[in-house]
N, C-alpha and C positions, 0 to 999 in steps of 0.2 A: 504494499500499500504506499503511496506517495504522500508525503509531508506538504501539503499545500500552502501552509503558513512559512514554510522555509522556502517553496518554489517562488511564492509572492515576495519574498523578503530580496531574494536572489534577484529578481525581476526589477525591483526598486532600486536597488543598492548596487547590483553586480555581484558577480562572484566571491569578492574580497569582504563584501558586507558593506556597512557604513563605517567606511575609513576613518572620518572625523570623531565619530563617537568612541569608536574602538582604541583611539589613541589617547584618550582623556584618562589621564592617571587618577588616582585617589586624591593625591595633593591638590590637582587642578579642578576636582569636582565643583568645588563652591563658586570659583570664579566661573565655571563652564554654565552651571545652573543659571546664575546672573544673566550670563550673556544670551542664553536662551529666552528667558523670561523678558528680557529687553526686545528682542526680536518679535516673540509671538504675542506677549500681551500689551507691552508699550509701545510696539509698532515701530521702533527705532531702527533706523537704517544704520548698521555698523559697517565698517570698512574691512572687508576679508583679508587683505594683505597687513592689516593693523594687528587684526585678532592673530595671525600667523606669528606674525614678530612678538607679540605679547607673550603668546602660548611657547614659542622657543626662547626667549629671554627669561623668562620668570620660570617654566616649568620643565624647559628641554624637551617640549614637544615639537617634531617637525611635521608640518601638514601644509601641503602645496597649496598656494593661492587658489587654484582651479577646483581642487576639493573643497576648499573653504566656502568658493563662491557658489559652488553646486548645493552645497549644504544649506547656506542661508537662505539662497531663492528657494529651495523646499520648504524650510522653516516659515519663511514669509507667505508662503502660499497656502500654508496650513497643510 
């Protein structure tokens, strides 16, 4: 039997899954939850390249600008 949820997740995020969420460490979780709230609830437009820079400088998390841009677009669109 096929796991429909797994297939749908792969169709949405690709074979590797949601690369942005998968790289957020426990240390960065509080910051990341605040970022997601600003985007989804407060409807603030955050700059993907700035988020990438902050994550790398403060938490040693490397995410490409393209991955971040796509992730933010999905969050913004619900």
